[in-house]
C-alpha atoms as an extended CHARMM CRD file, in Angstrom:
* protein
*
       245  EXT
         1         1  UNK       CA           -177.7130000000      -18.7130000000      -13.0830000000  PROA      1               0.0000000000
         2         2  UNK       CA           -178.4590000000      -15.2270000000      -13.2490000000  PROA      2               0.0000000000
         3         3  UNK       CA           -174.8310000000      -14.5970000000      -12.4870000000  PROA      3               0.0000000000
         4         4  UNK       CA           -174.3860000000      -16.6390000000      -15.7630000000  PROA      4               0.0000000000
         5         5  UNK       CA           -176.5690000000      -14.5260000000      -17.5520000000  PROA      5               0.0000000000
         6         6  UNK       CA           -174.5790000000      -11.5100000000      -16.6210000000  PROA      6               0.0000000000
         7         7  UNK       CA           -171.0440000000      -12.8080000000      -17.7990000000  PROA      7               0.0000000000
         8         8  UNK       CA           -172.5090000000      -14.1120000000      -21.1150000000  PROA      8               0.0000000000
         9         9  UNK       CA           -174.0990000000      -10.6670000000      -21.5800000000  PROA      9               0.0000000000
        10        10  UNK       CA           -170.2930000000       -8.8770000000      -20.4620000000  PROA      10              0.0000000000
        11        11  UNK       CA           -168.7110000000      -10.8850000000      -22.8730000000  PROA      11              0.0000000000
        12        12  UNK       CA           -170.6780000000      -10.3030000000      -25.9880000000  PROA      12              0.0000000000
        13        13  UNK       CA           -169.4540000000       -7.9650000000      -28.6080000000  PROA      13              0.0000000000
        14        14  UNK       CA           -170.8150000000       -4.8430000000      -28.6030000000  PROA      14              0.0000000000
        15        15  UNK       CA           -172.0380000000       -4.8940000000      -32.3520000000  PROA      15              0.0000000000
        16        16  UNK       CA           -174.5850000000       -7.2220000000      -30.9770000000  PROA      16              0.0000000000
        17        17  UNK       CA           -176.1260000000       -4.4120000000      -28.6720000000  PROA      17              0.0000000000
        18        18  UNK       CA           -176.1740000000       -1.8270000000      -32.0410000000  PROA      18              0.0000000000
        19        19  UNK       CA           -177.0620000000       -4.4050000000      -34.5630000000  PROA      19              0.0000000000
        20        20  UNK       CA           -180.6730000000       -3.1600000000      -34.3510000000  PROA      20              0.0000000000
        21        21  UNK       CA           -180.3820000000        0.2840000000      -34.0690000000  PROA      21              0.0000000000
        22        22  UNK       CA           -180.6780000000        2.2970000000      -37.8720000000  PROA      22              0.0000000000
        23        23  UNK       CA           -177.8380000000        3.5550000000      -39.3230000000  PROA      23              0.0000000000
        24        24  UNK       CA           -177.2700000000        7.4550000000      -39.7600000000  PROA      24              0.0000000000
        25        25  UNK       CA           -175.6640000000        8.5830000000      -42.8440000000  PROA      25              0.0000000000
        26        26  UNK       CA           -173.5100000000       11.6180000000      -42.4230000000  PROA      26              0.0000000000
        27        27  UNK       CA           -172.7800000000       12.7890000000      -45.6240000000  PROA      27              0.0000000000
        28        28  UNK       CA           -174.4480000000       16.2950000000      -47.0270000000  PROA      28              0.0000000000
        29        29  UNK       CA           -177.1750000000       14.1560000000      -49.1320000000  PROA      29              0.0000000000
        30        30  UNK       CA           -177.3550000000       11.6140000000      -46.2410000000  PROA      30              0.0000000000
        31        31  UNK       CA           -178.5210000000       14.2870000000      -43.3120000000  PROA      31              0.0000000000
        32        32  UNK       CA           -180.4110000000       15.4050000000      -46.0360000000  PROA      32              0.0000000000
        33        33  UNK       CA           -182.9330000000       13.1130000000      -46.8650000000  PROA      33              0.0000000000
        34        34  UNK       CA           -182.7930000000       12.5140000000      -43.0420000000  PROA      34              0.0000000000
        35        35  UNK       CA           -184.6480000000       15.7900000000      -42.5430000000  PROA      35              0.0000000000
        36        36  UNK       CA           -188.1280000000       16.3020000000      -41.6970000000  PROA      36              0.0000000000
        37        37  UNK       CA           -190.2780000000       18.7740000000      -44.0920000000  PROA      37              0.0000000000
        38        38  UNK       CA           -189.8540000000       21.4400000000      -42.1470000000  PROA      38              0.0000000000
        39        39  UNK       CA           -186.4490000000       21.2150000000      -41.1230000000  PROA      39              0.0000000000
        40        40  UNK       CA           -185.8410000000       21.2620000000      -45.1790000000  PROA      40              0.0000000000
        41        41  UNK       CA           -188.0250000000       24.7640000000      -44.7030000000  PROA      41              0.0000000000
        42        42  UNK       CA           -185.3410000000       25.8570000000      -42.7670000000  PROA      42              0.0000000000
        43        43  UNK       CA           -182.3910000000       25.0590000000      -44.2440000000  PROA      43              0.0000000000
        44        44  UNK       CA           -184.2580000000       26.2780000000      -47.7230000000  PROA      44              0.0000000000
        45        45  UNK       CA           -184.8340000000       29.9110000000      -45.6860000000  PROA      45              0.0000000000
        46        46  UNK       CA           -181.4510000000       30.1270000000      -44.3810000000  PROA      46              0.0000000000
        47        47  UNK       CA           -180.0600000000       29.6820000000      -47.5730000000  PROA      47              0.0000000000
        48        48  UNK       CA           -182.0460000000       32.0620000000      -49.5420000000  PROA      48              0.0000000000
        49        49  UNK       CA           -180.4760000000       34.5850000000      -46.6220000000  PROA      49              0.0000000000
        50        50  UNK       CA           -177.3860000000       33.2680000000      -47.3180000000  PROA      50              0.0000000000
        51        51  UNK       CA           -177.6430000000       34.5390000000      -50.8320000000  PROA      51              0.0000000000
        52        52  UNK       CA           -179.1670000000       37.5150000000      -50.5120000000  PROA      52              0.0000000000
        53        53  UNK       CA           -176.5630000000       38.8630000000      -48.2860000000  PROA      53              0.0000000000
        54        54  UNK       CA           -174.2910000000       37.7470000000      -50.5070000000  PROA      54              0.0000000000
        55        55  UNK       CA           -175.6790000000       39.8730000000      -53.0970000000  PROA      55              0.0000000000
        56        56  UNK       CA           -175.7370000000       42.8230000000      -50.3570000000  PROA      56              0.0000000000
        57        57  UNK       CA           -171.7070000000       42.3190000000      -49.8080000000  PROA      57              0.0000000000
        58        58  UNK       CA           -170.7270000000       42.3780000000      -53.5960000000  PROA      58              0.0000000000
        59        59  UNK       CA           -173.3160000000       45.2410000000      -54.5020000000  PROA      59              0.0000000000
        60        60  UNK       CA           -171.5650000000       47.3970000000      -51.6430000000  PROA      60              0.0000000000
        61        61  UNK       CA           -168.0800000000       46.3930000000      -52.3450000000  PROA      61              0.0000000000
        62        62  UNK       CA           -168.6410000000       47.4020000000      -55.5580000000  PROA      62              0.0000000000
        63        63  UNK       CA           -170.2040000000       50.7540000000      -55.3270000000  PROA      63              0.0000000000
        64        64  UNK       CA           -167.9660000000       51.9820000000      -52.3270000000  PROA      64              0.0000000000
        65        65  UNK       CA           -164.5690000000       50.8290000000      -54.4760000000  PROA      65              0.0000000000
        66        66  UNK       CA           -165.9070000000       53.0280000000      -57.5200000000  PROA      66              0.0000000000
        67        67  UNK       CA           -167.1740000000       56.0340000000      -54.9050000000  PROA      67              0.0000000000
        68        68  UNK       CA           -163.8240000000       56.1740000000      -53.5040000000  PROA      68              0.0000000000
        69        69  UNK       CA           -162.0210000000       55.8720000000      -56.7520000000  PROA      69              0.0000000000
        70        70  UNK       CA           -164.0960000000       58.5790000000      -58.4470000000  PROA      70              0.0000000000
        71        71  UNK       CA           -164.0720000000       61.0210000000      -55.1750000000  PROA      71              0.0000000000
        72        72  UNK       CA           -160.2330000000       60.8090000000      -55.1950000000  PROA      72              0.0000000000
        73        73  UNK       CA           -160.0460000000       61.8030000000      -58.8390000000  PROA      73              0.0000000000
        74        74  UNK       CA           -162.4510000000       64.0050000000      -58.6480000000  PROA      74              0.0000000000
        75        75  UNK       CA           -161.6180000000       66.1110000000      -55.4080000000  PROA      75              0.0000000000
        76        76  UNK       CA           -158.4770000000       67.8970000000      -56.5310000000  PROA      76              0.0000000000
        77        77  UNK       CA           -159.7220000000       68.5570000000      -59.8460000000  PROA      77              0.0000000000
        78        78  UNK       CA           -162.8380000000       70.5840000000      -59.2060000000  PROA      78              0.0000000000
        79        79  UNK       CA           -161.1050000000       72.4520000000      -56.3860000000  PROA      79              0.0000000000
        80        80  UNK       CA           -158.7320000000       73.5460000000      -58.8070000000  PROA      80              0.0000000000
        81        81  UNK       CA           -161.7770000000       74.5220000000      -61.6780000000  PROA      81              0.0000000000
        82        82  UNK       CA           -163.1880000000       76.5320000000      -58.3300000000  PROA      82              0.0000000000
        83        83  UNK       CA           -159.9240000000       78.6750000000      -57.3740000000  PROA      83              0.0000000000
        84        84  UNK       CA           -159.6270000000       79.6470000000      -60.6920000000  PROA      84              0.0000000000
        85        85  UNK       CA           -163.4610000000       80.7860000000      -60.8930000000  PROA      85              0.0000000000
        86        86  UNK       CA           -164.5410000000       78.0710000000      -64.2650000000  PROA      86              0.0000000000
        87        87  UNK       CA           -167.9580000000       77.2110000000      -62.2790000000  PROA      87              0.0000000000
        88        88  UNK       CA           -169.5270000000       75.4810000000      -65.2910000000  PROA      88              0.0000000000
        89        89  UNK       CA           -166.2030000000       73.0560000000      -65.7070000000  PROA      89              0.0000000000
        90        90  UNK       CA           -167.0050000000       71.6260000000      -61.9290000000  PROA      90              0.0000000000
        91        91  UNK       CA           -169.7710000000       71.1430000000      -62.4450000000  PROA      91              0.0000000000
        92        92  UNK       CA           -169.8890000000       69.1210000000      -65.8950000000  PROA      92              0.0000000000
        93        93  UNK       CA           -166.8330000000       67.6060000000      -63.5610000000  PROA      93              0.0000000000
        94        94  UNK       CA           -169.6040000000       66.4480000000      -61.4550000000  PROA      94              0.0000000000
        95        95  UNK       CA           -171.6330000000       64.9710000000      -63.7390000000  PROA      95              0.0000000000
        96        96  UNK       CA           -168.9670000000       62.7160000000      -65.1530000000  PROA      96              0.0000000000
        97        97  UNK       CA           -168.2820000000       61.3110000000      -61.9640000000  PROA      97              0.0000000000
        98        98  UNK       CA           -171.5200000000       59.4570000000      -61.3210000000  PROA      98              0.0000000000
        99        99  UNK       CA           -170.9300000000       57.2100000000      -58.7190000000  PROA      99              0.0000000000
       100       100  UNK       CA           -168.8310000000       59.6350000000      -56.6850000000  PROA      100             0.0000000000
       101       101  UNK       CA           -170.7000000000       60.5890000000      -53.3300000000  PROA      101             0.0000000000
       102       102  UNK       CA           -168.5120000000       63.7540000000      -52.9020000000  PROA      102             0.0000000000
       103       103  UNK       CA           -169.6440000000       64.7440000000      -57.1770000000  PROA      103             0.0000000000
       104       104  UNK       CA           -173.2460000000       64.2370000000      -56.0440000000  PROA      104             0.0000000000
       105       105  UNK       CA           -172.7060000000       66.6840000000      -52.9290000000  PROA      105             0.0000000000
       106       106  UNK       CA           -170.5570000000       69.3290000000      -54.6010000000  PROA      106             0.0000000000
       107       107  UNK       CA           -172.6550000000       69.2360000000      -58.1370000000  PROA      107             0.0000000000
       108       108  UNK       CA           -175.9450000000       69.8030000000      -56.8570000000  PROA      108             0.0000000000
       109       109  UNK       CA           -174.8690000000       72.9920000000      -54.3270000000  PROA      109             0.0000000000
       110       110  UNK       CA           -173.0810000000       74.3170000000      -57.4280000000  PROA      110             0.0000000000
       111       111  UNK       CA           -176.0390000000       74.0270000000      -59.8470000000  PROA      111             0.0000000000
       112       112  UNK       CA           -178.1150000000       75.7530000000      -57.0800000000  PROA      112             0.0000000000
       113       113  UNK       CA           -175.5990000000       78.2380000000      -56.7220000000  PROA      113             0.0000000000
       114       114  UNK       CA           -175.5410000000       78.7570000000      -60.3470000000  PROA      114             0.0000000000
       115       115  UNK       CA           -179.2380000000       79.2150000000      -61.0500000000  PROA      115             0.0000000000
       116       116  UNK       CA           -179.1890000000       82.6060000000      -58.9640000000  PROA      116             0.0000000000
       117       117  UNK       CA           -177.0520000000       83.1240000000      -62.0600000000  PROA      117             0.0000000000
       118       118  UNK       CA           -173.1910000000       83.8280000000      -62.3680000000  PROA      118             0.0000000000
       119       119  UNK       CA           -174.0770000000       88.1500000000      -62.5040000000  PROA      119             0.0000000000
       120       120  UNK       CA           -174.3500000000       90.4340000000      -59.8420000000  PROA      120             0.0000000000
       121       121  UNK       CA           -173.8020000000       90.1550000000      -56.3890000000  PROA      121             0.0000000000
       122       122  UNK       CA           -173.4390000000       87.0920000000      -54.0560000000  PROA      122             0.0000000000
       123       123  UNK       CA           -176.7660000000       87.3680000000      -51.6650000000  PROA      123             0.0000000000
       124       124  UNK       CA           -177.2550000000       85.4980000000      -48.4190000000  PROA      124             0.0000000000
       125       125  UNK       CA           -180.0420000000       84.2260000000      -49.8290000000  PROA      125             0.0000000000
       126       126  UNK       CA           -178.1210000000       82.6270000000      -52.7720000000  PROA      126             0.0000000000
       127       127  UNK       CA           -175.9880000000       81.2580000000      -50.2720000000  PROA      127             0.0000000000
       128       128  UNK       CA           -178.3080000000       79.7920000000      -47.7500000000  PROA      128             0.0000000000
       129       129  UNK       CA           -179.9910000000       78.4320000000      -50.5030000000  PROA      129             0.0000000000
       130       130  UNK       CA           -176.7600000000       76.9110000000      -51.9350000000  PROA      130             0.0000000000
       131       131  UNK       CA           -176.4010000000       75.0820000000      -48.2750000000  PROA      131             0.0000000000
       132       132  UNK       CA           -179.5970000000       73.6200000000      -48.4430000000  PROA      132             0.0000000000
       133       133  UNK       CA           -179.5680000000       72.1570000000      -51.4930000000  PROA      133             0.0000000000
       134       134  UNK       CA           -175.8280000000       70.2800000000      -50.3460000000  PROA      134             0.0000000000
       135       135  UNK       CA           -178.1050000000       69.1500000000      -47.2400000000  PROA      135             0.0000000000
       136       136  UNK       CA           -180.5020000000       67.2640000000      -49.4280000000  PROA      136             0.0000000000
       137       137  UNK       CA           -178.3170000000       66.1720000000      -51.7120000000  PROA      137             0.0000000000
       138       138  UNK       CA           -176.4420000000       64.9520000000      -48.4280000000  PROA      138             0.0000000000
       139       139  UNK       CA           -179.1600000000       62.9480000000      -47.2760000000  PROA      139             0.0000000000
       140       140  UNK       CA           -180.2850000000       61.4630000000      -50.6940000000  PROA      140             0.0000000000
       141       141  UNK       CA           -176.5270000000       60.0600000000      -50.7530000000  PROA      141             0.0000000000
       142       142  UNK       CA           -176.6590000000       58.8220000000      -47.2670000000  PROA      142             0.0000000000
       143       143  UNK       CA           -179.7900000000       57.0420000000      -48.7220000000  PROA      143             0.0000000000
       144       144  UNK       CA           -178.3240000000       55.6650000000      -51.5320000000  PROA      144             0.0000000000
       145       145  UNK       CA           -174.9580000000       54.1560000000      -49.7730000000  PROA      145             0.0000000000
       146       146  UNK       CA           -176.9890000000       52.4510000000      -46.8610000000  PROA      146             0.0000000000
       147       147  UNK       CA           -178.8340000000       50.6790000000      -49.5050000000  PROA      147             0.0000000000
       148       148  UNK       CA           -179.2140000000       47.2880000000      -48.8160000000  PROA      148             0.0000000000
       149       149  UNK       CA           -177.3110000000       47.5410000000      -45.2340000000  PROA      149             0.0000000000
       150       150  UNK       CA           -180.8930000000       47.2260000000      -43.3990000000  PROA      150             0.0000000000
       151       151  UNK       CA           -181.2660000000       43.5470000000      -45.1480000000  PROA      151             0.0000000000
       152       152  UNK       CA           -177.9030000000       42.8470000000      -43.9420000000  PROA      152             0.0000000000
       153       153  UNK       CA           -178.6370000000       43.2090000000      -40.4100000000  PROA      153             0.0000000000
       154       154  UNK       CA           -182.0710000000       41.7410000000      -40.1850000000  PROA      154             0.0000000000
       155       155  UNK       CA           -180.4310000000       38.4430000000      -41.7270000000  PROA      155             0.0000000000
       156       156  UNK       CA           -177.2630000000       38.7970000000      -39.4410000000  PROA      156             0.0000000000
       157       157  UNK       CA           -179.8220000000       39.4290000000      -36.1020000000  PROA      157             0.0000000000
       158       158  UNK       CA           -182.2630000000       36.8910000000      -37.6660000000  PROA      158             0.0000000000
       159       159  UNK       CA           -180.5000000000       33.7240000000      -39.0350000000  PROA      159             0.0000000000
       160       160  UNK       CA           -179.2160000000       32.3350000000      -35.3510000000  PROA      160             0.0000000000
       161       161  UNK       CA           -183.2020000000       32.0200000000      -34.2900000000  PROA      161             0.0000000000
       162       162  UNK       CA           -184.2020000000       30.4860000000      -37.4320000000  PROA      162             0.0000000000
       163       163  UNK       CA           -181.4360000000       27.7890000000      -37.1720000000  PROA      163             0.0000000000
       164       164  UNK       CA           -182.1850000000       27.6020000000      -33.6510000000  PROA      164             0.0000000000
       165       165  UNK       CA           -185.8990000000       27.3470000000      -34.6100000000  PROA      165             0.0000000000
       166       166  UNK       CA           -184.3060000000       24.2570000000      -36.8230000000  PROA      166             0.0000000000
       167       167  UNK       CA           -182.7320000000       22.9120000000      -33.8090000000  PROA      167             0.0000000000
       168       168  UNK       CA           -185.9290000000       22.3130000000      -31.6890000000  PROA      168             0.0000000000
       169       169  UNK       CA           -187.4590000000       20.3210000000      -34.6350000000  PROA      169             0.0000000000
       170       170  UNK       CA           -184.7620000000       18.2800000000      -34.8100000000  PROA      170             0.0000000000
       171       171  UNK       CA           -184.9610000000       17.4730000000      -30.9940000000  PROA      171             0.0000000000
       172       172  UNK       CA           -188.8070000000       16.8650000000      -31.7600000000  PROA      172             0.0000000000
       173       173  UNK       CA           -187.8210000000       14.2940000000      -34.3060000000  PROA      173             0.0000000000
       174       174  UNK       CA           -185.5730000000       12.5550000000      -32.1620000000  PROA      174             0.0000000000
       175       175  UNK       CA           -187.8610000000       11.8760000000      -29.7160000000  PROA      175             0.0000000000
       176       176  UNK       CA           -190.6780000000       11.2220000000      -32.1640000000  PROA      176             0.0000000000
       177       177  UNK       CA           -188.1870000000        8.5550000000      -33.6600000000  PROA      177             0.0000000000
       178       178  UNK       CA           -187.6450000000        7.0440000000      -30.1300000000  PROA      178             0.0000000000
       179       179  UNK       CA           -191.6480000000        7.0880000000      -29.6840000000  PROA      179             0.0000000000
       180       180  UNK       CA           -192.5510000000        5.3540000000      -32.5010000000  PROA      180             0.0000000000
       181       181  UNK       CA           -189.3320000000        3.2450000000      -32.9170000000  PROA      181             0.0000000000
       182       182  UNK       CA           -189.7780000000        2.2830000000      -29.5750000000  PROA      182             0.0000000000
       183       183  UNK       CA           -186.1570000000        2.1000000000      -28.8090000000  PROA      183             0.0000000000
       184       184  UNK       CA           -183.0860000000        3.6740000000      -27.1320000000  PROA      184             0.0000000000
       185       185  UNK       CA           -179.6420000000        4.3070000000      -27.4610000000  PROA      185             0.0000000000
       186       186  UNK       CA           -177.6280000000        6.9500000000      -29.5860000000  PROA      186             0.0000000000
       187       187  UNK       CA           -178.5940000000        5.2330000000      -32.7060000000  PROA      187             0.0000000000
       188       188  UNK       CA           -182.4350000000        6.0200000000      -32.2290000000  PROA      188             0.0000000000
       189       189  UNK       CA           -181.5650000000        9.9080000000      -32.0770000000  PROA      189             0.0000000000
       190       190  UNK       CA           -178.7430000000       10.2720000000      -34.1410000000  PROA      190             0.0000000000
       191       191  UNK       CA           -180.6000000000       11.3900000000      -37.5070000000  PROA      191             0.0000000000
       192       192  UNK       CA           -182.7580000000       13.9890000000      -35.0480000000  PROA      192             0.0000000000
       193       193  UNK       CA           -179.8480000000       15.3890000000      -33.0690000000  PROA      193             0.0000000000
       194       194  UNK       CA           -177.2510000000       15.7900000000      -36.4260000000  PROA      194             0.0000000000
       195       195  UNK       CA           -180.6230000000       17.3090000000      -38.1250000000  PROA      195             0.0000000000
       196       196  UNK       CA           -180.8290000000       19.7640000000      -35.3390000000  PROA      196             0.0000000000
       197       197  UNK       CA           -176.6470000000       20.8260000000      -35.8880000000  PROA      197             0.0000000000
       198       198  UNK       CA           -176.8830000000       21.0220000000      -38.9970000000  PROA      198             0.0000000000
       199       199  UNK       CA           -179.3440000000       24.0640000000      -39.0410000000  PROA      199             0.0000000000
       200       200  UNK       CA           -177.6900000000       25.7510000000      -35.9030000000  PROA      200             0.0000000000
       201       201  UNK       CA           -174.5300000000       25.8400000000      -37.7480000000  PROA      201             0.0000000000
       202       202  UNK       CA           -176.0350000000       27.1210000000      -40.9770000000  PROA      202             0.0000000000
       203       203  UNK       CA           -177.6830000000       29.8330000000      -39.4560000000  PROA      203             0.0000000000
       204       204  UNK       CA           -173.9980000000       30.6610000000      -37.5540000000  PROA      204             0.0000000000
       205       205  UNK       CA           -172.6400000000       30.3770000000      -40.7810000000  PROA      205             0.0000000000
       206       206  UNK       CA           -175.1390000000       32.8440000000      -42.4450000000  PROA      206             0.0000000000
       207       207  UNK       CA           -174.7480000000       35.3130000000      -39.6330000000  PROA      207             0.0000000000
       208       208  UNK       CA           -171.7430000000       35.7340000000      -38.4570000000  PROA      208             0.0000000000
       209       209  UNK       CA           -170.1030000000       37.1840000000      -42.0800000000  PROA      209             0.0000000000
       210       210  UNK       CA           -173.5220000000       39.3470000000      -42.3820000000  PROA      210             0.0000000000
       211       211  UNK       CA           -172.8220000000       41.0280000000      -39.1780000000  PROA      211             0.0000000000
       212       212  UNK       CA           -169.2870000000       41.5950000000      -39.8550000000  PROA      212             0.0000000000
       213       213  UNK       CA           -169.7420000000       43.1370000000      -43.2350000000  PROA      213             0.0000000000
       214       214  UNK       CA           -172.7260000000       45.1000000000      -41.6330000000  PROA      214             0.0000000000
       215       215  UNK       CA           -170.3360000000       46.6110000000      -39.1430000000  PROA      215             0.0000000000
       216       216  UNK       CA           -167.7810000000       47.0870000000      -42.0060000000  PROA      216             0.0000000000
       217       217  UNK       CA           -169.8820000000       48.7870000000      -44.1470000000  PROA      217             0.0000000000
       218       218  UNK       CA           -171.2710000000       51.1350000000      -41.9610000000  PROA      218             0.0000000000
       219       219  UNK       CA           -167.9900000000       52.0690000000      -40.7790000000  PROA      219             0.0000000000
       220       220  UNK       CA           -167.8070000000       52.8970000000      -44.3440000000  PROA      220             0.0000000000
       221       221  UNK       CA           -170.6980000000       54.8350000000      -44.7500000000  PROA      221             0.0000000000
       222       222  UNK       CA           -170.0130000000       57.0370000000      -41.4630000000  PROA      222             0.0000000000
       223       223  UNK       CA           -166.6500000000       57.6640000000      -43.2630000000  PROA      223             0.0000000000
       224       224  UNK       CA           -168.1720000000       59.1000000000      -46.4400000000  PROA      224             0.0000000000
       225       225  UNK       CA           -170.6300000000       60.7030000000      -44.3740000000  PROA      225             0.0000000000
       226       226  UNK       CA           -167.3760000000       63.0850000000      -42.9630000000  PROA      226             0.0000000000
       227       227  UNK       CA           -166.4780000000       63.8570000000      -45.9730000000  PROA      227             0.0000000000
       228       228  UNK       CA           -169.7660000000       64.8000000000      -47.6280000000  PROA      228             0.0000000000
       229       229  UNK       CA           -169.4200000000       67.1510000000      -44.5640000000  PROA      229             0.0000000000
       230       230  UNK       CA           -166.4390000000       68.2070000000      -44.9990000000  PROA      230             0.0000000000
       231       231  UNK       CA           -166.6280000000       69.3830000000      -48.7680000000  PROA      231             0.0000000000
       232       232  UNK       CA           -169.8520000000       70.8080000000      -48.0970000000  PROA      232             0.0000000000
       233       233  UNK       CA           -168.8180000000       73.0310000000      -45.8380000000  PROA      233             0.0000000000
       234       234  UNK       CA           -165.6560000000       73.8830000000      -47.9220000000  PROA      234             0.0000000000
       235       235  UNK       CA           -168.1860000000       74.8940000000      -50.3960000000  PROA      235             0.0000000000
       236       236  UNK       CA           -170.3510000000       77.2850000000      -48.5240000000  PROA      236             0.0000000000
       237       237  UNK       CA           -167.2750000000       78.7800000000      -47.6260000000  PROA      237             0.0000000000
       238       238  UNK       CA           -166.2870000000       79.5300000000      -50.9730000000  PROA      238             0.0000000000
       239       239  UNK       CA           -169.0850000000       80.9180000000      -51.4690000000  PROA      239             0.0000000000
       240       240  UNK       CA           -169.1450000000       82.9520000000      -49.0350000000  PROA      240             0.0000000000
       241       241  UNK       CA           -166.2050000000       84.1730000000      -49.9930000000  PROA      241             0.0000000000
       242       242  UNK       CA           -166.9510000000       84.8850000000      -53.8130000000  PROA      242             0.0000000000
       243       243  UNK       CA           -169.8130000000       87.2260000000      -52.0950000000  PROA      243             0.0000000000
       244       244  UNK       CA           -167.0880000000       88.9990000000      -50.3270000000  PROA      244             0.0000000000
       245       245  UNK       CA           -164.5120000000       89.8510000000      -53.4550000000  PROA      245             0.0000000000
């Protein structure tokens, strides 16, 4: 008799076994509706972080592009003006290149150098004061170039952990469904597992571009720092040569 019941179960269609399992929709709206409040908060936080990181990426890309373009136009013009001794024209060129990192640094040094007066002998104090002005300007421009990159690094490092938190919440919801419905099988935990996977995937989707662009922009800032250091050094050499004329 027992063997007969086993044979009957073995020949029964699988649909009868799963007919009492809850149906789960794996569309975007279906997954969203199956999420708990806490998981929805996690997704909302990740969405805000993604918008923030995207805004920083666009802002830095436009700023660095403008800085590179204006600096390439500024460098040969100011070099020609200084070679001919036209200090005022060199300063005006810098004032017109508002987004150029080189123009801002060079203009600060030239303005400090001019503040001592154009006549008379160029002293060591004048050169040292101009050099300090260049260093102060470099620090200010460096801070401007790094604006927003700290937030990008924070998003890249924390987004996976926030997504992992959503994963833990989803798994807890899956076990809670098993406990309350007193059912087992894949249908009982499908909603919670899908919720967990969505938050993990979203966290990685936010973090990976943020980390990659942070590294890219950091290398850009380092390259700009080298250019500013070289320009400052060349300008100090120019002041020293002017003092020996």
